[in-house]
C-alpha positions in Angstrom: -1.3 6.0 -32.3 2.6 6.8 -31.8 4.5 6.0 -28.6 4.4 8.9 -25.8 7.8 8.0 -26.1 8.5 9.2 -29.6 11.7 11.9 -29.7 12.3 11.0 -25.9 14.8 8.0 -26.7 17.3 9.8 -24.3 14.6 10.9 -21.7 14.4 8.5 -18.7 10.8 8.0 -17.0 10.7 7.7 -13.5 8.4 7.6 -10.6 9.1 8.6 -7.3 7.2 8.5 -3.6 6.5 12.1 -2.7 4.6 13.0 0.1 2.3 10.0 0.6 1.4 9.3 -3.2 3.6 8.0 -6.1 5.0 10.6 -8.4 5.3 9.9 -12.3 8.1 12.4 -14.3 10.1 12.3 -16.8 13.6 13.4 -16.9 15.2 14.9 -19.8 18.7 14.3 -17.5 22.7 15.5 -17.8 25.0 17.5 -15.4 23.0 20.8 -15.8 20.5 22.7 -12.9 17.1 20.9 -12.8 14.4 22.6 -13.7 10.7 21.3 -13.0 7.7 22.5 -15.6 4.6 22.2 -14.0 1.4 21.6 -16.3 -2.2 22.8 -16.1 -5.6 21.2 -15.1 -6.3 18.5 -17.2 -2.8 17.7 -18.6 0.2 15.9 -18.0 4.2 16.3 -17.6 4.4 15.1 -21.2 2.3 18.2 -22.6 5.6 20.0 -22.1 7.6 17.8 -24.3 8.1 20.5 -27.0 9.5 23.2 -24.6 11.7 20.2 -22.9 12.8 19.8 -26.1 13.8 23.4 -26.4 15.9 23.5 -22.8 17.2 19.7 -22.7 20.7 21.2 -24.1 21.3 23.9 -21.1 18.5 21.8 -17.7 18.0 19.0 -16.4 14.1 19.3 -17.4 12.1 17.5 -14.7 8.2 17.6 -15.7 6.0 15.8 -13.3 2.5 14.8 -13.5 0.7 16.5 -10.5 -1.8 14.3 -8.6 -4.9 12.9 -10.1 -3.3 13.1 -13.6 -1.0 10.9 -15.7 0.3 8.1 -14.1 0.2 9.5 -10.6 -1.3 8.5 -8.1 -5.3 9.7 -7.9 -5.8 10.4 -3.7 -9.2 10.6 -2.3 -8.2 14.0 -0.8 -5.5 16.5 -0.9 -6.0 18.8 -3.5 -5.4 22.0 -2.2 -2.1 24.2 -3.7 -0.6 23.2 -0.7 -0.8 19.4 -0.6 0.2 20.5 -5.2 3.3 22.6 -3.4 4.3 19.7 -1.1 4.3 17.4 -3.8 7.2 19.3 -5.3 8.6 20.0 -2.6 9.2 16.2 -2.0 10.0 15.5 -6.0 13.2 17.9 -5.0 14.2 16.4 -2.5 13.6 12.8 -3.5 15.3 13.6 -6.2 18.4 15.6 -5.0 17.5 18.6 -7.3 19.6 21.2 -6.7 18.7 24.4 -6.7 15.8 24.3 -9.6 14.1 26.2 -11.3 10.3 25.9 -10.7 8.0 26.6 -14.2 4.6 26.5 -14.2 1.4 26.8 -16.7 -2.2 27.8 -15.0 -2.9 25.3 -12.3 0.9 24.8 -12.4 1.7 28.3 -12.3 -0.1 29.0 -8.6 1.5 25.5 -7.4 5.1 26.6 -9.0 4.3 30.1 -6.8 3.3 28.3 -3.6 5.8 25.7 -3.6 8.6 28.8 -4.5 7.3 30.2 -1.0 7.7 26.7 0.5 10.8 25.6 -0.5 12.4 29.5 -0.2 16.4 29.5 -1.3 15.9 25.8 -1.9 14.8 27.2 -5.8 17.0 29.3 -8.1 13.9 31.2 -9.6 10.2 30.9 -10.0 8.8 31.0 -13.6 4.4 31.7 -14.1 3.0 31.3 -16.7 -0.9 32.7 -17.1 -0.9 31.5 -13.3 -4.3 31.1 -11.8 -4.7 34.1 -8.9 -8.0 34.8 -9.3 -10.9 36.4 -7.2 -12.8 33.7 -4.6 -15.6 34.8 -6.6 -14.4 33.5 -10.3 -12.9 30.4 -8.5 -16.7 30.0 -6.7 -18.3 30.4 -10.7 -15.7 27.7 -12.2 -15.9 25.2 -9.8 -20.2 25.6 -10.0 -20.1 25.7 -13.8 -20.3 22.7 -16.8 -16.7 21.4 -16.4 -16.9 18.4 -14.1 -20.0 17.5 -16.7 -17.6 18.6 -19.5 -15.0 16.1 -18.4 -17.1 13.2 -17.8 -18.5 14.0 -21.6 -14.9 13.8 -22.9 -14.2 10.4 -20.4 -16.6 9.0 -22.6 -15.4 9.9 -25.6 -13.4 8.0 -27.9 -9.7 9.8 -28.5 -10.3 10.2 -32.6 -13.5 12.2 -31.1 -11.5 13.9 -28.5 -8.8 15.2 -30.8 -11.6 16.4 -34.0 -13.0 18.9 -30.9 -9.3 19.6 -29.9 -8.2 20.3 -33.6 -10.9 22.5 -33.7 -10.4 24.4 -30.8 -6.6 25.1 -31.6 -6.2 24.9 -35.0 -2.7 26.7 -35.2 -1.2 23.5 -32.8 0.4 20.7 -34.5 -0.6 16.8 -34.3 2.3 15.8 -31.9 0.8 18.5 -28.8 -2.8 18.0 -29.3 -2.1 14.6 -29.4 -1.1 14.9 -25.8 -3.5 17.0 -24.7 -6.1 14.2 -25.8 -3.9 11.8 -23.8 -3.7 13.6 -20.8 -7.5 14.5 -20.5 -8.5 11.0 -20.5 -5.7 10.3 -17.7 -7.6 13.0 -15.7 -9.3 12.1 -12.5 -12.4 14.4 -11.8 -10.7 14.4 -7.9 -8.8 16.7 -9.7 -11.4 19.2 -10.1 -11.5 19.7 -6.6 -8.3 22.2 -6.9 -10.7 24.9 -7.9 -13.2 24.3 -5.1 -13.7 28.0 -3.7 -13.8 26.4 0.1 -10.2 26.5 0.2 -8.6 29.0 1.0 -6.7 31.2 -1.3 -2.2 30.9 -1.2 -0.4 33.5 0.7 2.1 33.9 -2.3 4.2 37.0 -2.9 2.5 38.5 -6.1 5.5 41.0 -6.9 
């Protein structure tokens, strides 16, 4: 399989210590407004690669791996959205990202909303794509479903088998992004699914 660094030769890959963990990130760089892109559950920063390519002429795109995902730390606890948002705030501080735009998809969308509230005037704007604003009942259903078992089965699959499954479920996506999705799935720790735990308090965010 090709390297994750394909077509990213000018991007930085780094790790910073923030909020008590190591956060891995890719960064397009340049003297531009920073934009932080946050991925979904079972994703990783590299899954934003096609979007980052399209934005890098105008933004310094920073794409971190959430805790429990990719190359970031997987601590035994700390998977509330408030914790994930504190990781983002710590990244902003450590990398000295002035007035960033924060963008997130699904789990990353909820994290972006909570992080924007924590950062207040320190962030420029927030972009939410399908954030997980769901009722406690729906969250309980997700937590008590077979998602854990499905993930364990994926972890026991070969890369070829996982890619074949992804091609069936996402026939219109490029081979590149499917490879990123497969790699990210295999690098997602089971503890990361605690973000679905219905016992965590619903983050207080402004949904207007």
